[in-house]
N, C-alpha and C positions, 0 to 999 in steps of 0.2 A: 382413599383414592384419588382425590385431587391432586395432594404429591406427588404420587408415583407417575401420574399425566406429565407433571409439569416436568420432572426428572428426565423422561422419555422424550418430551419436546428438547430441553436444552440438550439431552445427550445426542438427538438428532439435528438441532443448529449447529452443533459444535462440526462434524461433519462437514469439509473442506466441498464436497460436492453439491449440499444442500447451501452454504453461504454464498458459492458462484453462482449458483441458479437463481437464488433471490435478488442477489445483486443484476444479475443479467435482467430477470424479469421486472426488477424496477426501472432502468435504463428504459428496455422497451416501452414500458408505460410511459415513462416522460416523453419518448421521443414522439408516439402515438399521438398521446395526450396533446404535445404543444402542436402538433401539425393538425390537430381535427378542427371540428366546427365548435368545441369547447374551448379554443387555446386560450380564448381571454379569461375561463374558470383557472385554468391552470396558472397562469401569470399572476392574477390576482391572487392566488392562493399563494404562491410563492414567495411576493412581494408585502403579505400581510405582515403588519408591524405589532409587536408584542413584546413585553418587558417594562420595568421600570425606568424612567426617563433620568431620573435623580441620580441612577446608578449608571447612566452611559448606556444602556443594556437595550434601549426600545430599538429592537432589531428585527429585521424581517426572518422570515421563517427558514429562509433558502441561508441567510446568515447563521439564525442558529444553529443548522442543521452542520453548517460549514465550520463554526467555531465551536458548539459545543458536543455536538454528536460524532465531529471525527477526535474530537480529543479523545474519547472512550475508545474510538479506534487505535489510536495512535498509544494510550494508555496498553492497551493489549500487544501491542506490537512491541511496546516497551519491557513489558513482562517476559515477551518470547527471548530478545534482544538478550535480556541479562541471563537468561536461565542458558541459552547457548552460549555463551560468554563465559559463565561460570561453571556450570557445572555440563554442556551440552559438547556438539562437535568442534563448537569455536574455541572450545577451552585447551583443545590439544591443538597445540601452534601449528605443526606443521599441516593438519587438516583445515584445520581457518585458515590457512595463507588462500587458499586458491580460491574459495568463494567471496573472501574479502576482496582481494586484487580483482576478482572478477566484477564486482561490485563497483569498484574505484572506475575498471575500462567501460562499464556500462553506465557510467555517469558522465564520465567527461567526452567518451565519442559521440554519441546524441548530440552534448551542447554544442561540439565545434564542428559537427555537420549541421545542425542547424542554424549556428552563426554564418557558417562559408554558404548558406543557401539562401539565408534570410538578409544578408548582410545589407545595411541600408534601408531597407524595411522600417516603418514607423512603427515601435513596437516591440522589434527583436532585441533590443537592450535587456527587456525581460522576460520575455516570450522563450528565449532561446533556452529555460528552465523547464519548460513544460515536458519534453519529452524525456527528462532524466530519470522519471519514477517508473518502477514496477510496482503493479496493482497485486499486493499477495494474496487476498481472498479469491478473485479473480484467475489469477496464475497457477497456484493449488489447486483448486476448483474444476481448471481442465486437466491438470495433470491426476489429479484422484479419478476422473472420469473418461478420460484415452487413455492413461499412461499406468494402469494395475500390473499391465505384464511386465513393464522394465523394472530393473533392480531398487531397493528401498533406497540405497543412498541417492535416488534421486529426488528425490522428494527434502532427504537433507539438505541437499547442495542449493535446489531451490529455494527453500525456504529460508536458509542462511543467506543466501544472496539477496534474496527481497529485502529481509529485513534490514541488513547493512546499508542497502539501497533506499530504504525508504528513512533512514537515519539521515545518511548523506543528502536526500530530498528535504529533509526536515532543517538541516542546517542552513541549506542552500535559502529555505523559507525565511528562516530568522534574519539571514544576513541581506538579501538581496531585497526581500519585500518590507523590510523596517524602514521607515523614513526617520524617524525619530525614538527616542527611548526615555522615556520617564524613569529618571532614574531612583526616585523614591518608590516607586511602584516596584521598580526592577528588584529592590533591597529587600522589599516585602513579601516578594516572591521568593526570594532565597531565602530568608528567615523560615517561610512556611514550608520548604521543600526540606529547610535542615530539620525541621520539628518534627517532620513525618520519617525523614529520615533516623533520628533520634529516637519515633517509637516503635519504629520496626527493630532499633540496636535495643531495646528495655523490652521487646519481644511484647507489647501493647498489643493487641487484638480486637478492642472495641471498634466495632464502624461508627460508635457516637461519636468516637476522634474524627477517623480518618474521614469520612464523608464531606464535615463541613470543612477539615482541612484540604481537602483535593478542590473544593468549589472555590475556597479562597486564593488557594494557590493558580487554578485557571483566572480566577477575576484580577489578582493581582497582574499576571501575564497580560492578561487582555489588556489592562489600562497602562500597563508601562509601555504597550505600542508594539508589540511582540505578536505573531500571531499563535492565538491560545493554545493550539494543537500540543506547542512545545511544552504545555505545561503536562499533556498525558504523557508523552516520552520522559519527561525528566523524572516524573514520578514512579513509572514502573520501572525505568533504571536505577531506581533508588530502594524498591522491594527486594525484601528478602528471598535466595531463593534454596538455601541450602536449608534441610528441616531440621530442628533440634532434636537431641536423643530423644525417644516416646515421642515425638511429633510426627502424623501419619504422613501431612504433608508439608509442605513450606508453603509460605503467604503467598508469594507468588505463584505457586501450582493453584492454590485455593481461589485466588482471587480469577487465574484465568479462564478455571473450570465455570466458575458464577457467571463472570460477564461477559466473557467471549459468544455465548449464544444471543446477547443484547444486542453487541456489537453488529453478529454478522446477521441477526434475524430481523433487528431495528435500525440500528444507528446508520451503518452504511446505506443498505437500502435506502432510507428516507434521504440520506445525501443524495445518491444517485438519482433520486426520485426528481428533487429540486435543481441538481445541476445537470442532468442530461437533457431537459428539456430544451432542442434548439430546434430550428426551422430548418430541416433538410429537404428542401424544394430541387427543380430543376435550376435555378440560378446558384444555390448554393454547391449544388454539385456538379455545374458547369464551370465555377470560378475556383473550384478546389484544386484543381494540378494546373491550373495557370496563375494563381495567387501565388507569390514567392512563400509569403509569412505562414500558410496553410502546408505546402509543400517543404517549408522546412520542418513542420513540426510531423509530419507522415515519416518522411527521410530520416529524419532523427529518430522518430521512434522505431517503425521497421526494418530500417538499415544500420543505425548506429547503435541501437541495445544488441542487434543479433551480433555485427562485426566487434562491437567492445567485450560483451561478455566473451563470445565463443572465440576470438581473436585472441584476447587474453589468456584465456584458459589454456589454449593449445600452445600460446608461446612459453607461458610460466612452467607448464608441466613438460614441455620439449627441453629446457632450461633448465631442468630436475630441482626449481624453486619449491614447488609443490606436487601433491600426487592426487590423480583421479580418485573420485568416492570409487568404492569395491563393485566391481563387476560394470560399471560405466565402460561406454568405448566412446568416443571423440561424435559419433554420429547422434549418438542419445544425447550428447553434450549439446551439440547444435540444435537439435530438438527442444531442449529446454533452453536455449539461448533464446531461440523464436520466441517462446512464451514469455521472456524477458521483456519484449515489445507492447504486453498489456499493459498501459501506462493506467488510464480508466479513474481510479477512487482521486490518487493524488495528482496526477496530470490536469484531471479536470477543476481541483483545487487550484494549481499553480495557474493555469487558465484565465482562473476567475479573477486571481489577486494581478495577473501581469498586463491583462486587455479590458477593453471596457465597448460595448456598444456590440455593431456588427461583426468590428474583428474578433470579438469574444465569441459570438455566436460560432463565426467560421471554425475556430481554433478548437471550438468543442467539438463538433461535426469531426472533423480532422481527427481527434482522440477518439471519439467514439467509432468511426469506420476502422481507422488504423488498428485499435483495439482488439475488432472483430476479426478482421483480415490474420492478423497474430494468432488467435484465437482458432481459426479453422487451418491454417497453413502447420502451428504447432500440432494440433490434434491429429493432421494427416500423418504429419511426419513420426507423431509417438505411436500409433496404432501402426504405422507399418513397421518401426523399431521393437514392437512389442511381440509382432509377428514373428521376427528373428529370434528374439530370445528364446520366443515358445519352440522354436526350430531346435535350436540349442539344445533348449534341456532336454526336450525329446531323444536329442539323438546321442546326451551322455549315458542311458544307463546303455544304449546298445554299443558304444563304445568301449564299455566296463568290460560291458558282457563277452 
């Protein structure tokens, strides 16, 4: 009975609507708690340090959430990307072209807009990276909630776009926010990742090998001075996605089904809880639209993402470099492009890495408010497009008759 309940809970947590809802609730709790009379308790909990000092792991709970729990999230993202590249939509070069090129446009355009608006402001040399990422869980959650009447190709396009987008964001994190690299630890991480690949190649399945090995790779990447979430992406990409003859599921599918509920139901919400607790008072709101750094983030996310994703998609389809997903109009793709402006998880992570103090708090507030605005605007557009598709579906039988 307990196993059945646990299985039902896991299935429930795998749905994008639930994952996005839990993420949103965690962020709302953080904002309310950080702006309440109990705010001292929130910041004390976030900054409470735990872990062995001898291993350089005496970290705050907020840092543990950022470095360790998000590594689980990015492991799942790596599994999704590997599956899409090998056996999914991205395995077909013509179908893969559109979301890949759109993702590049959705990374470059926000960065350029952020640099143009914030040029000369202290911190912009790293803060330009804040608006480049799309939150997979949140964006797909909004799509599942309000875009159920949009053709199925919408989910595939948005998922592929967001996965490639996050991979690019991780590359930026690994390069821009790595001051120095400890080469011996980097070599140790490479050796651990190679052993993981070899174990996959040899069809070894025991978690008694993989769990300690994954923890070692994470620790080695952390000690190398590279953001530890990169370990999750690398291991996800090294996981086998094609099932052997007689094998019900490939390891990637099996791991995603087992780990994704923990990622969506615990890891990402806990990170959001610790990352989203920013003061949102009259002073912060008053300066948000006059401070050039926060304006750079807001315009980079809301305008840069929408223009970059939709503009590049429209251009490559018109030039016949790529094709639209079946059943989708350009107006559908515009609505999906607005959902791309939901930065949230990765944008909050980059804000924590790029800025400090009051500037970091303002940047986080800008990410939260812009992501909320993008989700509301995108939802309205998707609901409108859903009615259009419904009307077409109902008209088709009459036309055929």
